[in-house]
N, C-alpha and C positions, 0 to 999 in steps of 0.2 A: 348553633348551629343551623338546624333546621328551622330556628328562628327568625333569623338571620335572612337566608332564604326566603322563606315566605315573607317577609316585610318586602325584600325586593321585589318579589314576583308582584304583591299586590301594588306597588308603587310602577310599575312597568305596567301591570293594566290600567291604572290610573292617568299614567302619559297617555296611554293608548286612545283610551274613551277621552280627555282631551284635545289631542290630535285629530281625531274624530271631527269630534263635534267643531274644532276650528276651523276643521276641512269643510262640514256645512254651512258652518257658517261664512266662511267666503263664497263658497257658490251662491248662497242666497244672496250674497251683499251683491255680489256680479249678476247675479240672475235680475236685481231689484235697480242698480246702475244703467243694464242695457236699456230697458222701456218698463217699466211697473204698470205700466195701463195699458201695455199690449201695441205693436205695431204690425199691419200688415202687407208686405213688401210685394210686390206680383208683377215684373217688369215696369212698364211704365205707370203703372196705377198703385196706390202709396193708400194706404189707410191707418190714420195715427189716433189713438187711444189717450182720449183727455179725461182727468176728473175736473168736475165743471168748477171754475174760481179755485184750482188747484195748478200751482209751478209743473210746467211740463221737463219732464226727464228723460234723457237721450242720450245712449253712449254716440260718442263723436263718432264712431262709422256710419250710425244711424241717423245722424243730422245731415254727415257728407252725401248720404246714398238721396232719402228725403231731399236735400236743399238740390241736386241735380235734378232728380225728376220735376218738382215744384217750378223752379228758375224754367224750364223748359215747357213745363205743360201746363203749368199755373196751380195756385193754389183755394182750396174750397173753407170755407166755415161753417159753422151750422148754426139754423136758428135765424138768431137777431144778431149774431156775431159779440153775445156777450162775453165770451171768453177767448177771444183773442186780444184782449192785452194780456192773459199772462199764457200765453203761448210761444214765448221765447225758449229754445232759439230760433224759431220758425219766428214768420212776419208777427208784427204784434200791430202793424195798423190796416186796418178795414180796408183801405184803397190798395193795398199789396197785395188783397185775395182777387180773385176771380168775382164772388159773390159769396151767395149764401147757398148751397146745394139744395138746401130745402124750398126756396123758391122757384130753382130748376126742375125740382121733384112736382112741386105743387101744380105743373102746366100739364100732369101726366093724369091729373085727380078731375073726375068728372064732380058737377055740383058740388055740396058742400058736406061730406060725412060726418056724422056726430063725432065717430071716436076720436076726429082731431082736433078736437076742443081738449082733449088729453093733455093740453098745452098749461092748464088752468091747474093742474095738478103736478105739475116738474119743474124741477127746478125754482119754488116760489121765490127762494132768495136770490139768486143770479136777475131771474125776472120781477124784484120787486113787486110780488104778484099783493103782499098786503096794503102796501100801499096805492096801489090802481083802484085795489078794488074798496078802501073803506071809504064809507060815505054813510055817516049817520043820517044823513036825509032820508035816506029809501033804503029797501031789503038788501040783500047781497044781489040776489038774482039781478034786479032791475039797475043795480051798482054793474055790474058784468057789463050789461046791456049799452046804459049809459056812457062807459066809457071815461068819465071823471073820478080823479084820484082827491086824496083830500085837501092838495095842493091846490083845488080846485084848475088842474093844468088837463086838455084833452088827452087822453090818455087807454086807448083800445089797447087790449091786450089780446092780437092778432091770433087766427088760429089756420087759418088756409089762405093764401094768394091777399094778405092785408086786407080782409076784408071786415067789416064790425060783425061781431055775434048775430045770430039772428033769433028770437026769444023762442021759437016752435024746435028749433036744431038743439039751442040750450036746455031744455027740457028733456028732450029726448036723452040727449049724454045724461044729466044727472039723473036719470031713471036705472040707466044702464051700468051707471057703477053704482048705485045702492046695492044696497044686501040686508041680510036680516036683521043685522047690527047696526048700520047707518044707513039714512035715508037721505042723501045728499037734497034731493027734490025739495024737502020740509026743512032741510037745515035752509036751503038757499033763502028764506022767507024771513028769517029773522032779519033786524036792522042791521043794516052794516056800519057797526063801529068796526074800530082797531079790533078789540080783544074778540068779537064776532065773526069778524075777517078771520083773524090771527086761527082759529078752531075752526072753521070751514077749512080753509086752506091746509094747515099743514094735516088735519085729519085727513083730508083725500090725499094729500101725497104720503101719507105712510099707510096709506091700507092700496096705490096703485103702486109703491117704492117701497116696502117695508125691507129692514134694515137686514134680516134674513131671509135667505131663499128667496130673492125680489124675481129672480129670472125663471120661478116655479109657477110664477104669476097666482098666486092665492086667492086673491079675493078679486071680484068683481071687475074694480078698477083696474087693478092690473092688466086684465085679461082684455079691456078695453084698450088700452097702452099700446098693448102685443098687436092687435087688430089692426094699428094703424103704424104701430113701426115696423112690422113684415111690410108694410107697403114702402117704407122709407127705405129699407134692407138691403128688398129688390132691387130697384133704384142705385144704391150705391155699388150694388156687387155688377150692377150692368156697363159703369163707367168705365171708358176704356185708354183713359188717363188722365193724372195730375196726381196731386195730394189731398186726401180729405181729411178734415181735423175731427172728428166727435168723439161725441162721448163713450167713455170706454165700453160701456154694455155693451154697443151695438157689434162689436169686435166676436163677441159671444157667440150672434145673431148670423151677423155676416158670417164665418166661417163653414156656417150650416150648408151655406147656399151653393158650396164651390170646394169640392174635396180637394182641390190645389191650394188653397188660401190654409195656412198656418199663420200663429200668433206668436209672433216674439215677444216671450215674457207676458205679461198683462195679469201679473199674480194680482194687482188692485181691482182689474177689470171684475172681478166675480165678486 
C-alpha cells in the first residue's frame, strides 16, 4: 500500500514539474512572439528593434499600434536601408519611408569625427564590405580610400554625410581601434586580396561586436563604436514622433537615456 501511495506521489510531483515546464515554455513563446528584438512605445514615437537581415517578428497588437503611428508621423530606417526589405509587416520599400534617420542625425555632427568610421567593421555582410574593399592592385588602406571593388564599380563605403573617406581620418580610426593583440593600421597595409580583406574586416567586426558581452565593449574597437553610437542614440531619444526601425542593440542604450522608456520583449536584443 505504501509503495502504491509513493508511486502516486512521485507521479504527481512529475506532473507538477511537467506542468511548470509547460507554463514556462508558454510564457517564453508568448514573449518571443510579441517582439523578440524589442520595441519601445512612447506615445507618438516608437523604436522597433531589428536583427540585421532577420525577419521582423511582432504581435498583431504591436503591428497595429506601430502602423497607426507610422502612417501618421512617418517611418525611418537605419543607415542605407539595407534592412528595409526584411522589415515586413512594416513597409519593405524605401520609398515608403521618410528616409534614413542617420542622414538626419548627421546634420548635427560637426567635421568628420574618426569614430564614425566604425561602419567599416559593422554589419560587414549586409554592407558587402569584403566585396567593396577587395582590390588586389592596392593595399587595404588605399582600397578603402579609392572606393572601387573587385567588379570595377565605384563603391565608397560612406561613414558620415556620404562623404568619401579621408586618409588622415582613416589612420586615426585604425589607431583608435587597435590594441595589444591587433594593429589594424599595420593590417591595412596588406594587399587587398579577398582573403586579406576578409581577415581584416572580420577581425575588426569580432573585436567591435564580440559574440559574448558585446554591450560591455571589452575591446578598443567596441569603445570607439560606443562613442559614435551614443551620439546616435541621444539623437533618436530626442525625436518627438515617428517610427524608427533600428538595430536591436540600440534599444538597450536608448532606455538608459529616458526612465519612461520600457522595452517590450527584446530577449534577442542582448
